[in-house]
NUPAKOL-776526 format. One record per residue (C-alpha): x, y negated, z negated. Coordinates in steps of 0.2 Angstrom, whole numbers, plus 5000, padded with zeros to 4 digits. Layout:
! residues N
XYZ;...
***
This chain:
! residues 617
472952435552;474052295547;473252115541;474251955545;474051785536;474451635545;475551525534;474451365538;473051475530;473951485513;473251375498;474651265492;475251325475;476551215467;477151115450;475551015451;474451175449;475251225432;474051165419;474251155400;472451135391;472551025377;471751055361;470151145362;469851115381;470051295384;468451325373;467451205383;468051285399;467751465394;466351455380;465951635384;467551705377;467151625361;465251625358;464651735371;463251655382;462651465380;460751475381;459551355375;459051435359;457551525366;458451695361;459051745345;460851785353;460951615361;462551505357;461851385347;461551515333;463351585336;463951405332;462851405315;463451585311;465351535313;465051395300;464051495288;465351645290;466551525282;465451485267;465051665264;466851715263;467051575249;465551655239;466351825242;468051765235;467051705219;466951515224;465251435224;463551515222;462451405233;462451355252;461451205259;460851215277;459851075285;459351085304;458350955311;458150895329;459551005335;460750925321;461451045309;462351015292;463051155281;463751115263;464551245252;465251235236;466851345237;468651285236;468651165250;469751155265;471551105260;471650925263;473350915270;472851045284;471051005286;471250925304;472251075310;470951205303;469551145312;470451085329;472051205333;471751375338;472451535328;472551415312;471751465296;471951535279;471151705283;472751775290;473351775273;472451925264;472751865247;471751705250;470451795259;470151975255;468952075267;468351915276;467251915292;468451845305;470351845306;470551765323;470751585318;469351525330;467751495320;467551315317;468651275332;467451345344;466051245335;467051085337;467551105355;465751135360;464950995349;464650825356;464950765338;465750865324;466150805307;467150895293;467150835274;468150935262;468150895243;469550975231;470150925214;469450755213;470050705231;469150725249;469450695266;468450665281;468650675300;467550655315;467650735332;466850715349;466850865360;468350935350;469450775351;469750675335;469050505334;469250465315;470150515301;469950445283;471550525276;471450575257;470550475245;469950495227;468150575225;467450665211;466150765221;465750945218;467051035227;466651135244;466651085262;465250995272;465151035291;464050915303;463850965321;462750925336;462951055350;463450975367;461850965376;462950955392;463251135389;461751185379;460451115391;458751065383;459151165367;458051195352;458451285336;457051405331;456851415312;456251595312;457951645320;458851545307;457951615292;458151785298;460051755299;460051685282;458951815274;460251935281;461651845272;460551835256;460252025256;462052065257;462651945244;461651955229;461851805217;462051685232;460651555234;460351475251;459351315252;458651295270;457851145274;456951145256;456551325257;457651445243;458251605251;458951735239;458951935236;459052015219;458952195226;460152185241;459752305256;458252365246;457552205249;458052205267;457152365270;455652305261;455552155272;455752235289;454952395288;453452405298;452852585295;452252675278;453852735269;453552915264;454552905248;455352775238;456852685246;458552775242;459752635236;461452685234;463052565229;464852585226;466452475229;466352405246;464952505252;463052495249;461652595257;459752595257;458652715268;456952795268;455952905281;454252855290;453052935302;453752825316;454752895329;456652875333;457852805321;458052615315;459752545307;460352385301;462152385298;463452265292;465352235290;465952105277;464352025277;464252015297;462652085305;463352215318;461852225329;462652345341;463152455327;464852535328;466152645319;465252635302;463452645308;463952805318;464752875303;463152845292;462052935305;463153085305;463553095286;461853065280;461053205291;462553335286;462353295267;460553315268;460653475278;462053545266;460953495250;459453605257;460553735263;459453775278;459953775296;459253615302;459453505317;460253345313;458953255325;457553325315;458353255299;458553075306;456853065315;455952925306;457452865296;457452675292;459152635286;460452495282;462252515278;463452385274;465352405271;466852295267;468352325277;470252255276;470452155292;469052235303;469252245321;467752205332;467452245350;466852075354;467251895349;465451875342;465752015331;464152125335;465052295335;466352365325;467952455332;468452625330;470252605321;469652515305;470152565287;469252525272;470752535261;472252625257;472252705274;470552785271;469652785288;467852715288;467152895293;467952985278;467452835266;465552845270;465553035271;466253045255;465252925246;463653005253;464153175250;464353125231;463052995229;461653055240;461753235234;461753185216;460153075219;459153215228;459553335214;458953205200;457453165210;456553315216;454853235221;455853135235;456853285240;455153375242;454353245253;455953225263;455953405266;454253405273;454653275284;456053355292;454953515294;453653415302;454853345314;455553515318;453853585321;453453445334;455153465342;454853645344;453053615352;453853515365;455453615369;454653705384;454253545393;455753435387;457153545396;456053545413;455753355410;457553305409;458053405425;456553335434;457053155427;458853185434;458453255450;457153115454;458252975448;459753025460;458852975475;457052905471;456352735474;455652705456;457452645449;458452525458;459952515447;461252375445;463152395443;463352325425;462552405409;462252375392;463752415381;464952445396;466752385394;466552285410;465752115413;464452015404;463452165398;462252055388;461551995404;461052175410;459152195412;457852295419;456152235427;454752355424;453452315437;451952385446;451652425465;452752415479;452552235485;452952175467;454452285465;454952245483;455052055479;455952065464;457252185472;457652075486;457851925474;458852005461;460551995455;461252175460;462752165448;461552135433;459652175437;458852335439;457052375444;455952515439;454252535449;452752595440;451452695450;449852625445;449352595426;450252695414;449352805401;448752735385;449852835373;449052775356;448752935346;449753045357;451253145350;452953115358;452553285369;451753155381;453453065384;453953225393;452353285401;451953115408;453053075424;453052895423;453552905403;454753035407;455752935421;455652775411;456352855396;457752925407;458052765416;458252665399;459352805393;458352805375;457952995373;459153005358;458952835352;459352655358;461252665354;461352725373;460252595380;460752545397;460052365398;460052225385;458352165391;456852275396;455752145405;453952195408;453552095425;451752105429;450351995438;449651865427;447851935428;446752055418;447652215427;449352145424;448952105406;448252275403;449852355410;450852255399;449752315383;449952495389;451952475390;452052385374;450952515365;452152655373;453752565365;452852525349;452352715347;453952805352;455252675352;454952535339;456652495336;456852445355;455652295350;456352275333;458052235340;457352115352;457552205368;455852195376;455252035385;453751975395;454251895412;453351735415;452951695432;452151545439;450151535441;450351385454;451351305467;451051125469;451951035484;451950895495;453050855510;454550805499;454350905483;453951085476;453451115457;453151285450;451751285436;451551405423;449951335416;448351235419;449251085410;450851095420;449751095437;448850955432;450450855428;451350915444;449850845455;450150675447;452050695450;452050745468;450750615474;449150615483;448350765492;449650905488;449551075493;449051195479;449351375479;448651495466;449751665464;448651805462;450051925461;451951955461;451852025478;451251855484;452851755480;454151765494;455851835489;456651665491;455451595480;455651725467;457551685465;456951535455;456051635442;457351775439;458851675439;459651565425;458051475422;457051635419;455651615406;455451765395;454351795380;455151915368;454052045360;454352045342;453752165328;453652115309;452952195293;451552065292;451052105311;450052265304;450552355320;449452515316;447852415314;448152325329;448452475340;446952555332;445852405337;446552365354;447052545360;445952675350;444252745352;443252605344;442352565360;440952465353;441952355342;443152315356;441852285367;440952155355;442652065352;442852045371;441051985374;441251855359;443051785366;442651795385;443451655394;442951635412;444351555424;443651435437;444451455454;445551305459;
***
């Protein structure tokens, strides 16, 4: 069948349609190409943190080149100031270095060896996406200062005499027309700065008056982040261009922190995969036993950092290392890490027999448990595959995390309970990036159970299959795993049961920031002219004043009561999410034991003492 287009319907296309974008206009028009998403600062991967990271990366590169031992960072009311004591941007080219794309000193490997970035974007993106951007460089008794607004130069001091300590000062204010209602969270910034300190021993970072430094590198990183009891002292190995630290605990799964040239590669990549393979094979060869690699890695908590000449990342935000990288002299990342571990780890285990014995016992325990569930595992896998082909529990989306297509960071899955709630979300969702998994009643309390329950319990088995996390979270299909339950006692209980499941068997899912709680409104306050959705009692009272006299007030008892048309407001761009976090100081085992264990009388007394009776509106 032929299709004909009427010439009168053609869109006019002539010389006037050819546009040349000046300066940093392309950054402003396509910010996602340079910093990922925009966001308001409520999530660790929001763009305002990428802007800060781009500035800090330059400071770190200076330190790694032996210039400057301190970095001062001030963040106050959304305004950011970063001062390093490196070599300073060359004054004659300072304007170009922060405002013209593909301009920078990092293309010259003599000036910047094993730098984080080679793309010439960095501070240019910060400049273009800031309402105000100031650069001040100090070099050899002279300095130069320039100010920009939304990427356009508004003042330039030229070069003048100045005996201030050498280095560079960058000041910026993210453009609030792009980062709407943004707020920097100190805890996210501090985590970022601590990672820089772990990877750069000898560097001191001063953050809003707080000193951040590390004397023991990745050993400190693991000690700060480990939330389960280490079975043996951390094995810490260092060499030229490589540093590795790891231990095992009784937690399930694998947990990794990986870095390239000081950059935290949150999505892993070549170096992380190479470490996983090499550490397991080296240990297997040391014991000369027929071990499964998965048994060796079960419970491992590890950090690996390497330096690579001209790294190739799979995204502009540098969260995953590509596969073609060489460390130096043509040696691949895989071979470099494998050779290092084969020598250094083997030597370590020979010298530390007590650690070697504990590690062997851990591997044998993992093997014993794996064999105990082997019978149910195969059947469970087949059942999950069969059911998921044509079941109503999983309504999948088109784009998945770590796909090569689209904005994979936006991919998410809502875990909800009941047909009415899942139906409302399914009808309201974005089918490209939002999946829905429907629970059948309350999930099992998995506290104190072994991983066998993951395969024996249909809900857990299907959920694990939907997320694709049986072999670790590297295969995770959704960036955000969102628990969406009613805001009542039963809903809270379901949240707690799901979080317990993740903490028990997939703690890295929480540690890497993938698990969230969906906040849905408790009230709808409306008049003839205006409707306001309220998430708390305080918001309800404010809304009643705002909409005027005698408003209609609806108390939402469950997600199923919210119509699909209304639900679109709550899972769209303004979706409110609370990230579930896990830190060392959370004492998670004590918490789980108290809230999910068998101490019925203690918990009952706690509930009675803290009971709050909600009044009907």
